C-alpha positions in Angstrom: 62.1 80.2 37.0 61.0 78.7 33.6 62.4 75.5 35.0 60.0 75.7 37.8 57.3 76.4 35.7 57.7 73.4 33.7 57.2 71.3 36.8 54.3 73.2 37.6 52.9 72.7 34.1 53.8 68.9 34.5 51.8 68.6 37.8 48.8 70.5 36.3 48.7 68.3 33.5 49.0 65.0 35.6 46.5 66.4 37.8 43.7 67.2 35.0 44.2 63.6 33.9 43.6 62.3 37.6 40.8 64.3 37.6 39.5 63.0 34.2 39.8 59.3 34.7 39.0 59.2 38.5 36.4 57.0 39.7 36.5 58.6 43.3 33.2 59.8 44.3 34.3 62.6 46.1 35.8 64.2 42.5 32.4 64.4 40.8 30.2 67.3 39.7 31.0 70.8 40.7 34.0 69.8 42.9 35.8 68.3 40.1 34.7 71.3 37.7 36.0 74.0 40.5 39.3 72.4 40.6 39.5 72.0 36.9 39.1 75.7 36.8 41.5 76.3 39.4 44.2 74.4 37.4 43.4 76.5 34.3 43.6 79.8 36.3 47.1 78.4 37.9 48.2 77.7 34.0 46.8 81.4 32.7 48.9 82.9 35.6 51.8 81.0 34.4 51.5 82.3 31.0 51.6 86.0 32.5 47.8 86.6 32.9 46.9 88.2 36.0 43.3 89.0 35.5 42.3 86.8 38.1 41.5 88.1 41.3 44.0 86.2 42.9 44.4 83.9 46.1 46.8 82.0 47.6 47.4 79.2 45.5 49.0 77.0 48.1 46.8 77.4 51.0 43.8 76.7 48.6 45.3 73.5 47.2 46.2 72.5 50.8 43.0 73.2 52.1 40.5 71.9 49.5 41.6 68.3 49.1 42.6 65.5 51.2 45.2 62.9 50.7 43.1 60.0 50.2 43.1 58.8 46.8 45.3 59.5 43.5 43.4 62.2 42.4 44.1 64.0 45.8 47.5 63.3 45.5 47.9 64.6 42.4 46.4 67.9 43.0 48.7 68.1 46.3 51.5 67.6 44.0 50.5 70.9 42.2 51.0 72.6 45.4 54.4 71.0 46.2 55.5 72.0 42.4 54.4 75.6 43.3 56.3 75.7 46.0 59.3 74.6 44.8 59.0 76.8 41.7 59.0 79.8 44.4 55.1 80.3 43.5 52.8 80.7 47.0 50.7 83.4 45.6 49.5 85.3 42.4 48.2 88.6 42.0 
């Protein structure tokens, strides 16, 4: 499973970078902040912290982003990495 976690962490790092560098108007303000917090929660889960209230990660990722733009694709890649790592929920 650790190999799967490495791929998830790599996709999270790419998504954080995309969020930091984006000029796409749909990725500003509260939406950007919320997704950064969600990525942090996934990271904490990978570290073994199950104190978050829990939610379906993939459903939230799939429902919360479109496919237009590099930032959206980077966040959707997190969902793909989670699936490939065998993670579809936490807590």
